[in-house]
N, CA, C and O atoms as a GROMACS GRO file, in nm:
protein
  388
    1MET      N    1  -4.379  -0.268  -0.560
    1MET     CA    2  -4.318  -0.397  -0.535
    1MET      C    3  -4.310  -0.424  -0.384
    1MET      O    4  -4.325  -0.538  -0.340
    2ASN      N    5  -4.285  -0.319  -0.308
    2ASN     CA    6  -4.271  -0.337  -0.164
    2ASN      C    7  -4.401  -0.382  -0.099
    2ASN      O    8  -4.400  -0.464  -0.007
    3TRP      N    9  -4.514  -0.331  -0.146
    3TRP     CA   10  -4.642  -0.370  -0.088
    3TRP      C   11  -4.673  -0.516  -0.118
    3TRP      O   12  -4.744  -0.581  -0.041
    4ILE      N   13  -4.621  -0.568  -0.229
    4ILE     CA   14  -4.641  -0.710  -0.260
    4ILE      C   15  -4.565  -0.795  -0.158
    4ILE      O   16  -4.619  -0.893  -0.108
    5ASN      N   17  -4.441  -0.757  -0.128
    5ASN     CA   18  -4.362  -0.831  -0.029
    5ASN      C   19  -4.430  -0.829   0.108
    5ASN      O   20  -4.436  -0.931   0.176
    6VAL      N   21  -4.479  -0.712   0.147
    6VAL     CA   22  -4.547  -0.701   0.276
    6VAL      C   23  -4.673  -0.786   0.278
    6VAL      O   24  -4.700  -0.854   0.376
    7SER      N   25  -4.750  -0.782   0.170
    7SER     CA   26  -4.874  -0.860   0.163
    7SER      C   27  -4.847  -1.010   0.170
    7SER      O   28  -4.915  -1.082   0.242
    8VAL      N   29  -4.747  -1.055   0.097
    8VAL     CA   30  -4.712  -1.197   0.099
    8VAL      C   31  -4.661  -1.237   0.238
    8VAL      O   32  -4.696  -1.344   0.288
    9SER      N   33  -4.579  -1.152   0.299
    9SER     CA   34  -4.527  -1.182   0.433
    9SER      C   35  -4.639  -1.192   0.536
    9SER      O   36  -4.639  -1.282   0.620
   10ILE      N   37  -4.732  -1.099   0.530
   10ILE     CA   38  -4.846  -1.103   0.623
   10ILE      C   39  -4.930  -1.228   0.599
   10ILE      O   40  -4.973  -1.293   0.694
   11GLY      N   41  -4.954  -1.261   0.473
   11GLY     CA   42  -5.030  -1.382   0.441
   11GLY      C   43  -4.962  -1.508   0.492
   11GLY      O   44  -5.027  -1.596   0.548
   12LEU      N   45  -4.830  -1.517   0.474
   12LEU     CA   46  -4.757  -1.634   0.524
   12LEU      C   47  -4.758  -1.640   0.676
   12LEU      O   48  -4.768  -1.749   0.733
   13ALA      N   49  -4.747  -1.526   0.741
   13ALA     CA   50  -4.751  -1.523   0.888
   13ALA      C   51  -4.887  -1.570   0.939
   13ALA      O   52  -4.894  -1.645   1.036
   14ILE      N   53  -4.994  -1.526   0.875
   14ILE     CA   54  -5.128  -1.569   0.916
   14ILE      C   55  -5.145  -1.719   0.892
   14ILE      O   56  -5.200  -1.790   0.977
   15PHE      N   57  -5.097  -1.766   0.777
   15PHE     CA   58  -5.106  -1.910   0.747
   15PHE      C   59  -5.026  -1.991   0.847
   15PHE      O   60  -5.073  -2.094   0.896
   16ALA      N   61  -4.904  -1.947   0.880
   16ALA     CA   62  -4.819  -2.020   0.973
   16ALA      C   63  -4.882  -2.024   1.113
   16ALA      O   64  -4.876  -2.127   1.181
   17THR      N   65  -4.941  -1.915   1.154
   17THR     CA   66  -5.007  -1.911   1.285
   17THR      C   67  -5.127  -2.005   1.288
   17THR      O   68  -5.146  -2.079   1.384
   18ALA      N   69  -5.208  -2.001   1.184
   18ALA     CA   70  -5.324  -2.090   1.177
   18ALA      C   71  -5.280  -2.236   1.173
   18ALA      O   72  -5.343  -2.321   1.236
   19PHE      N   73  -5.173  -2.264   1.101
   19PHE     CA   74  -5.120  -2.401   1.093
   19PHE      C   75  -5.073  -2.447   1.231
   19PHE      O   76  -5.101  -2.560   1.272
   20ALA      N   77  -5.002  -2.359   1.302
   20ALA     CA   78  -4.951  -2.395   1.434
   20ALA      C   79  -5.066  -2.420   1.532
   20ALA      O   80  -5.060  -2.514   1.612
   21LEU      N   81  -5.169  -2.338   1.526
   21LEU     CA   82  -5.282  -2.356   1.617
   21LEU      C   83  -5.361  -2.483   1.586
   21LEU      O   84  -5.420  -2.542   1.676
   22ALA      N   85  -5.363  -2.525   1.460
   22ALA     CA   86  -5.439  -2.644   1.421
   22ALA      C   87  -5.360  -2.773   1.443
   22ALA      O   88  -5.420  -2.881   1.444
   23ASN      N   89  -5.228  -2.766   1.461
   23ASN     CA   90  -5.145  -2.885   1.472
   23ASN      C   91  -5.065  -2.885   1.602
   23ASN      O   92  -4.942  -2.877   1.601
   24THR      N   93  -5.136  -2.894   1.711
   24THR     CA   94  -5.069  -2.894   1.842
   24THR      C   95  -5.057  -3.035   1.900
   24THR      O   96  -5.020  -3.050   2.016
   25THR      N   97  -5.087  -3.136   1.820
   25THR     CA   98  -5.076  -3.274   1.866
   25THR      C   99  -4.932  -3.304   1.906
   25THR      O  100  -4.841  -3.275   1.830
   26PRO      N  101  -4.911  -3.360   2.026
   26PRO     CA  102  -4.773  -3.390   2.067
   26PRO      C  103  -4.717  -3.508   1.989
   26PRO      O  104  -4.784  -3.609   1.969
   27VAL      N  105  -4.593  -3.495   1.945
   27VAL     CA  106  -4.523  -3.601   1.875
   27VAL      C  107  -4.384  -3.613   1.934
   27VAL      O  108  -4.328  -3.517   1.988
   28GLU      N  109  -4.327  -3.734   1.925
   28GLU     CA  110  -4.190  -3.757   1.970
   28GLU      C  111  -4.100  -3.757   1.848
   28GLU      O  112  -4.131  -3.820   1.747
   29ILE      N  113  -3.990  -3.686   1.856
   29ILE     CA  114  -3.899  -3.673   1.744
   29ILE      C  115  -3.776  -3.759   1.770
   29ILE      O  116  -3.710  -3.744   1.873
   30SER      N  117  -3.744  -3.849   1.677
   30SER     CA  118  -3.624  -3.931   1.685
   30SER      C  119  -3.545  -3.912   1.557
   30SER      O  120  -3.600  -3.918   1.447
   31PHE      N  121  -3.416  -3.890   1.573
   31PHE     CA  122  -3.330  -3.873   1.456
   31PHE      C  123  -3.195  -3.936   1.486
   31PHE      O  124  -3.122  -3.889   1.573
   32MET      N  125  -3.162  -4.041   1.413
   32MET     CA  126  -3.035  -4.110   1.424
   32MET      C  127  -3.003  -4.147   1.570
   32MET      O  128  -2.892  -4.124   1.618
   33GLY      N  129  -3.099  -4.203   1.636
   33GLY     CA  130  -3.078  -4.248   1.773
   33GLY      C  131  -3.098  -4.141   1.878
   33GLY      O  132  -3.105  -4.173   1.997
   34LEU      N  133  -3.107  -4.017   1.839
   34LEU     CA  134  -3.132  -3.910   1.934
   34LEU      C  135  -3.282  -3.892   1.948
   34LEU      O  136  -3.353  -3.877   1.849
   35SER      N  137  -3.327  -3.894   2.069
   35SER     CA  138  -3.470  -3.882   2.093
   35SER      C  139  -3.496  -3.761   2.181
   35SER      O  140  -3.417  -3.731   2.271
   36THR      N  141  -3.604  -3.693   2.157
   36THR     CA  142  -3.638  -3.575   2.236
   36THR      C  143  -3.770  -3.599   2.308
   36THR      O  144  -3.840  -3.697   2.282
   37ASP      N  145  -3.802  -3.510   2.395
   37ASP     CA  146  -3.933  -3.515   2.459
   37ASP      C  147  -4.040  -3.486   2.354
   37ASP      O  148  -4.010  -3.448   2.241
   38GLN      N  149  -4.162  -3.505   2.395
   38GLN     CA  150  -4.270  -3.477   2.302
   38GLN      C  151  -4.288  -3.327   2.286
   38GLN      O  152  -4.273  -3.250   2.380
   39GLY      N  153  -4.321  -3.289   2.163
   39GLY     CA  154  -4.345  -3.148   2.133
   39GLY      C  155  -4.456  -3.137   2.032
   39GLY      O  156  -4.500  -3.238   1.976
   40PRO      N  157  -4.502  -3.017   2.006
   40PRO     CA  158  -4.611  -3.000   1.910
   40PRO      C  159  -4.568  -3.037   1.768
   40PRO      O  160  -4.451  -3.023   1.732
   41LEU      N  161  -4.662  -3.082   1.690
   41LEU     CA  162  -4.635  -3.128   1.554
   41LEU      C  163  -4.576  -3.019   1.465
   41LEU      O  164  -4.494  -3.046   1.379
   42TYR      N  165  -4.619  -2.895   1.487
   42TYR     CA  166  -4.571  -2.787   1.400
   42TYR      C  167  -4.423  -2.756   1.421
   42TYR      O  168  -4.359  -2.700   1.332
   43LEU      N  169  -4.367  -2.792   1.536
   43LEU     CA  170  -4.228  -2.757   1.565
   43LEU      C  171  -4.129  -2.823   1.468
   43LEU      O  172  -4.046  -2.751   1.412
   44PRO      N  173  -4.133  -2.955   1.445
   44PRO     CA  174  -4.039  -3.012   1.349
   44PRO      C  175  -4.062  -2.961   1.206
   44PRO      O  176  -3.968  -2.951   1.127
   45LEU      N  177  -4.187  -2.929   1.174
   45LEU     CA  178  -4.214  -2.877   1.041
   45LEU      C  179  -4.155  -2.737   1.024
   45LEU      O  180  -4.099  -2.705   0.919
   46TYR      N  181  -4.167  -2.654   1.127
   46TYR     CA  182  -4.107  -2.520   1.121
   46TYR      C  183  -3.955  -2.530   1.114
   46TYR      O  184  -3.891  -2.455   1.040
   47ILE      N  185  -3.897  -2.622   1.191
   47ILE     CA  186  -3.752  -2.638   1.188
   47ILE      C  187  -3.706  -2.680   1.049
   47ILE      O  188  -3.608  -2.627   0.997
   48ALA      N  189  -3.777  -2.774   0.988
   48ALA     CA  190  -3.742  -2.817   0.852
   48ALA      C  191  -3.756  -2.702   0.753
   48ALA      O  192  -3.673  -2.686   0.663
   49PHE      N  193  -3.860  -2.622   0.768
   49PHE     CA  194  -3.880  -2.506   0.681
   49PHE      C  195  -3.766  -2.406   0.695
   49PHE      O  196  -3.714  -2.358   0.595
   50VAL      N  197  -3.728  -2.375   0.818
   50VAL     CA  198  -3.621  -2.277   0.841
   50VAL      C  199  -3.488  -2.329   0.788
   50VAL      O  200  -3.413  -2.254   0.725
   51LEU      N  201  -3.458  -2.457   0.811
   51LEU     CA  202  -3.334  -2.514   0.758
   51LEU      C  203  -3.333  -2.512   0.605
   51LEU      O  204  -3.230  -2.483   0.544
   52GLY      N  205  -3.446  -2.544   0.544
   52GLY     CA  206  -3.456  -2.538   0.398
   52GLY      C  207  -3.441  -2.397   0.346
   52GLY      O  208  -3.379  -2.375   0.242
   53PHE      N  209  -3.497  -2.300   0.417
   53PHE     CA  210  -3.485  -2.160   0.377
   53PHE      C  211  -3.339  -2.117   0.377
   53PHE      O  212  -3.290  -2.058   0.280
   54PHE      N  213  -3.268  -2.146   0.486
   54PHE     CA  214  -3.128  -2.104   0.494
   54PHE      C  215  -3.040  -2.182   0.397
   54PHE      O  216  -2.943  -2.127   0.344
   55GLY      N  217  -3.072  -2.310   0.373
   55GLY     CA  218  -2.997  -2.386   0.273
   55GLY      C  219  -3.016  -2.328   0.133
   55GLY      O  220  -2.920  -2.317   0.056
   56GLY      N  221  -3.139  -2.291   0.101
   56GLY     CA  222  -3.167  -2.229  -0.028
   56GLY      C  223  -3.101  -2.093  -0.042
   56GLY      O  224  -3.049  -2.059  -0.148
   57ALA      N  225  -3.102  -2.016   0.066
   57ALA     CA  226  -3.038  -1.884   0.063
   57ALA      C  227  -2.887  -1.898   0.043
   57ALA      O  228  -2.827  -1.818  -0.028
   58LEU      N  229  -2.827  -1.999   0.106
   58LEU     CA  230  -2.684  -2.022   0.089
   58LEU      C  231  -2.652  -2.061  -0.055
   58LEU      O  232  -2.557  -2.010  -0.114
   59ALA      N  233  -2.731  -2.152  -0.112
   59ALA     CA  234  -2.710  -2.192  -0.251
   59ALA      C  235  -2.729  -2.074  -0.345
   59ALA      O  236  -2.654  -2.059  -0.442
   60LEU      N  237  -2.828  -1.992  -0.318
   60LEU     CA  238  -2.854  -1.874  -0.401
   60LEU      C  239  -2.739  -1.775  -0.394
   60LEU      O  240  -2.705  -1.712  -0.493
   61SER      N  241  -2.679  -1.761  -0.276
   61SER     CA  242  -2.569  -1.665  -0.262
   61SER      C  243  -2.449  -1.710  -0.345
   61SER      O  244  -2.380  -1.626  -0.404
   62PHE      N  245  -2.421  -1.840  -0.350
   62PHE     CA  246  -2.311  -1.888  -0.434
   62PHE      C  247  -2.339  -1.862  -0.581
   62PHE      O  248  -2.251  -1.818  -0.655
   63SER      N  249  -2.461  -1.890  -0.624
   63SER     CA  250  -2.499  -1.868  -0.763
   63SER      C  251  -2.494  -1.720  -0.797
   63SER      O  252  -2.446  -1.682  -0.904
   64ARG      N  253  -2.541  -1.637  -0.706
   64ARG     CA  254  -2.542  -1.492  -0.731
   64ARG      C  255  -2.399  -1.438  -0.742
   64ARG      O  256  -2.371  -1.353  -0.826
   65ARG      N  257  -2.311  -1.487  -0.656
   65ARG     CA  258  -2.171  -1.443  -0.660
   65ARG      C  259  -2.108  -1.480  -0.795
   65ARG      O  260  -2.034  -1.400  -0.853
   66LYS      N  261  -2.137  -1.600  -0.843
   66LYS     CA  262  -2.084  -1.644  -0.972
   66LYS      C  263  -2.133  -1.554  -1.084
   66LYS      O  264  -2.055  -1.511  -1.169
   67HIS      N  265  -2.262  -1.525  -1.085
   67HIS     CA  266  -2.318  -1.441  -1.191
   67HIS      C  267  -2.269  -1.297  -1.180
   67HIS      O  268  -2.251  -1.230  -1.282
   68LYS      N  269  -2.246  -1.250  -1.059
   68LYS     CA  270  -2.196  -1.114  -1.040
   68LYS      C  271  -2.056  -1.100  -1.100
   68LYS      O  272  -2.025  -1.000  -1.165
   69ARG      N  273  -1.971  -1.202  -1.078
   69ARG     CA  274  -1.836  -1.199  -1.137
   69ARG      C  275  -1.844  -1.203  -1.289
   69ARG      O  276  -1.771  -1.131  -1.357
   70GLU      N  277  -1.933  -1.285  -1.343
   70GLU     CA  278  -1.949  -1.295  -1.488
   70GLU      C  279  -1.997  -1.163  -1.547
   70GLU      O  280  -1.949  -1.121  -1.652
   71ILE      N  281  -2.090  -1.098  -1.480
   71ILE     CA  282  -2.140  -0.968  -1.528
   71ILE      C  283  -2.028  -0.865  -1.527
   71ILE      O  284  -2.015  -0.788  -1.622
   72GLU      N  285  -1.948  -0.863  -1.422
   72GLU     CA  286  -1.837  -0.768  -1.414
   72GLU      C  287  -1.736  -0.792  -1.526
   72GLU      O  288  -1.687  -0.698  -1.587
   73GLN      N  289  -1.706  -0.919  -1.554
   73GLN     CA  290  -1.614  -0.953  -1.663
   73GLN      C  291  -1.672  -0.907  -1.797
   73GLN      O  292  -1.599  -0.852  -1.880
   74LEU      N  293  -1.800  -0.930  -1.820
   74LEU     CA  294  -1.862  -0.890  -1.946
   74LEU      C  295  -1.867  -0.738  -1.959
   74LEU      O  296  -1.856  -0.685  -2.070
   75ARG      N  297  -1.885  -0.667  -1.849
   75ARG     CA  298  -1.883  -0.520  -1.855
   75ARG      C  299  -1.745  -0.468  -1.894
   75ARG      O  300  -1.734  -0.374  -1.972
   76LYS      N  301  -1.641  -0.529  -1.838
   76LYS     CA  302  -1.505  -0.488  -1.875
   76LYS      C  303  -1.479  -0.514  -2.023
   76LYS      O  304  -1.424  -0.430  -2.093
   77GLU      N  305  -1.520  -0.632  -2.069
   77GLU     CA  306  -1.501  -0.666  -2.210
   77GLU      C  307  -1.580  -0.570  -2.299
   77GLU      O  308  -1.530  -0.528  -2.403
   78ASN      N  309  -1.701  -0.537  -2.259
   78ASN     CA  310  -1.783  -0.443  -2.335
   78ASN      C  311  -1.716  -0.306  -2.341
   78ASN      O  312  -1.716  -0.241  -2.445
   79SER      N  313  -1.660  -0.263  -2.230
   79SER     CA  314  -1.592  -0.133  -2.226
   79SER      C  315  -1.472  -0.132  -2.321
   79SER      O  316  -1.451  -0.035  -2.394
   80LEU      N  317  -1.393  -0.239  -2.319
   80LEU     CA  318  -1.277  -0.247  -2.409
   80LEU      C  319  -1.320  -0.246  -2.555
   80LEU      O  320  -1.259  -0.179  -2.638
   81LEU      N  321  -1.424  -0.322  -2.587
   81LEU     CA  322  -1.470  -0.328  -2.725
   81LEU      C  323  -1.531  -0.195  -2.770
   81LEU      O  324  -1.514  -0.155  -2.885
   82THR      N  325  -1.600  -0.128  -2.681
   82THR     CA  326  -1.656   0.003  -2.714
   82THR      C  327  -1.544   0.102  -2.742
   82THR      O  328  -1.552   0.182  -2.835
   83GLN      N  329  -1.440   0.098  -2.660
   83GLN     CA  330  -1.325   0.186  -2.681
   83GLN      C  331  -1.255   0.154  -2.813
   83GLN      O  332  -1.212   0.245  -2.884
   84GLU      N  333  -1.244   0.027  -2.847
   84GLU     CA  334  -1.182  -0.013  -2.973
   84GLU      C  335  -1.264   0.039  -3.092
   84GLU      O  336  -1.207   0.087  -3.190
   85VAL      N  337  -1.395   0.028  -3.084
   85VAL     CA  338  -1.481   0.079  -3.192
   85VAL      C  339  -1.464   0.229  -3.206
   85VAL      O  340  -1.455   0.280  -3.318
   86GLU      N  341  -1.459   0.301  -3.095
   86GLU     CA  342  -1.439   0.447  -3.100
   86GLU      C  343  -1.304   0.481  -3.163
   86GLU      O  344  -1.295   0.574  -3.243
   87ASN      N  345  -1.201   0.406  -3.129
   87ASN     CA  346  -1.069   0.430  -3.188
   87ASN      C  347  -1.070   0.404  -3.338
   87ASN      O  348  -1.010   0.478  -3.415
   88LEU      N  349  -1.140   0.298  -3.380
   88LEU     CA  350  -1.146   0.268  -3.523
   88LEU      C  351  -1.227   0.373  -3.598
   88LEU      O  352  -1.198   0.400  -3.715
   89ARG      N  353  -1.326   0.432  -3.536
   89ARG     CA  354  -1.404   0.537  -3.601
   89ARG      C  355  -1.323   0.665  -3.618
   89ARG      O  356  -1.348   0.743  -3.711
   90ASN      N  357  -1.229   0.686  -3.532
   90ASN     CA  358  -1.151   0.810  -3.535
   90ASN      C  359  -1.028   0.802  -3.626
   90ASN      O  360  -0.960   0.902  -3.646
   91ILE      N  361  -0.999   0.685  -3.680
   91ILE     CA  362  -0.885   0.672  -3.771
   91ILE      C  363  -0.922   0.736  -3.904
   91ILE      O  364  -1.026   0.705  -3.961
   92PRO      N  365  -0.839   0.826  -3.953
   92PRO     CA  366  -0.871   0.889  -4.082
   92PRO      C  367  -0.858   0.788  -4.196
   92PRO      O  368  -0.770   0.702  -4.195
   93LEU      N  369  -0.946   0.799  -4.292
   93LEU     CA  370  -0.941   0.712  -4.409
   93LEU      C  371  -0.835   0.764  -4.505
   93LEU      O  372  -0.822   0.884  -4.526
   94GLN      N  373  -0.761   0.671  -4.564
   94GLN     CA  374  -0.658   0.710  -4.661
   94GLN      C  375  -0.707   0.674  -4.800
   94GLN      O  376  -0.757   0.564  -4.824
   95ASP      N  377  -0.693   0.767  -4.890
   95ASP     CA  378  -0.736   0.744  -5.027
   95ASP      C  379  -0.615   0.701  -5.109
   95ASP      O  380  -0.525   0.782  -5.131
   96ASP      N  381  -0.611   0.577  -5.153
   96ASP     CA  382  -0.497   0.524  -5.227
   96ASP      C  383  -0.514   0.538  -5.377
   96ASP      O  384  -0.432   0.486  -5.452
   97LEU      N  385  -0.613   0.605  -5.422
   97LEU     CA  386  -0.635   0.620  -5.565
   97LEU      C  387  -0.541   0.716  -5.621
   97LEU      O  388  -0.544   0.742  -5.742
   0.00000   0.00000   0.00000
């Protein structure tokens, strides 16, 4: 699994470098009245990518935390039910005949 992560990371790095080298056209960035000097085209795209990555990671962390709590609750419930089943198995049967 680790070699897959490394391979994908290297592939993305090569793609990002090739993209940056192919898109060096200067552009002016304006956002809500704020204007910057001209910069390469790949810069705003990289910034958007990084912001999206961190936004997704933040959303994923909230979801993961929720699921982690749910798993812990279900494990506790499973433990209690397993103990109850063991207790019921150990109760001697009474013959009322």
